[in-house]
Residue, then its C-alpha position, 0 to 999 in steps of 0.5 A: m358132054n354132060v354127065e348124064a350122057e356120059i354115064h349112059k355112053l358107058t352103060e352102052d359100052e358096058h353091055f357092048v363088052e358083055r355081048w362081046m365076051l358072050l362071043n368070045d370064050d376063051p379065057a384071055s378074051l374073058e380076062k380082058g373083058n373083065r378088066a374093061i367092065a371093072k374099069i367102066r363100072k369104076q368110071r360110071k361110079a365116079l360120075e354118078k358120085k359127082r352128079n349126086r354131090f352136085e344135086w345135093l349142093y344145087y337144089p338146096a342152094i336154089g331153094v335158099i336163094g329163091a326164098g331170100a329173093m322173095m323176102l327181099t322183094f317183100w321188104l322192098r315193096g313194104d308189104 
């Protein structure tokens, strides 16, 4: 499962827990729901951080590799 799908699933899980908390208004259920939401948000934040770190490394690397390949091509052709 890719990171985007996992983030989407965690967002849906968070919305489900929020709706569940609206139906169950006793203090024990609310505390349990708040703990679940905190855990879901922590997981989602970690996945978003992982995705952002990948994007910061991936796209510049592709640019450098593409420029290097183009320079090598021109050098080999002798233009």
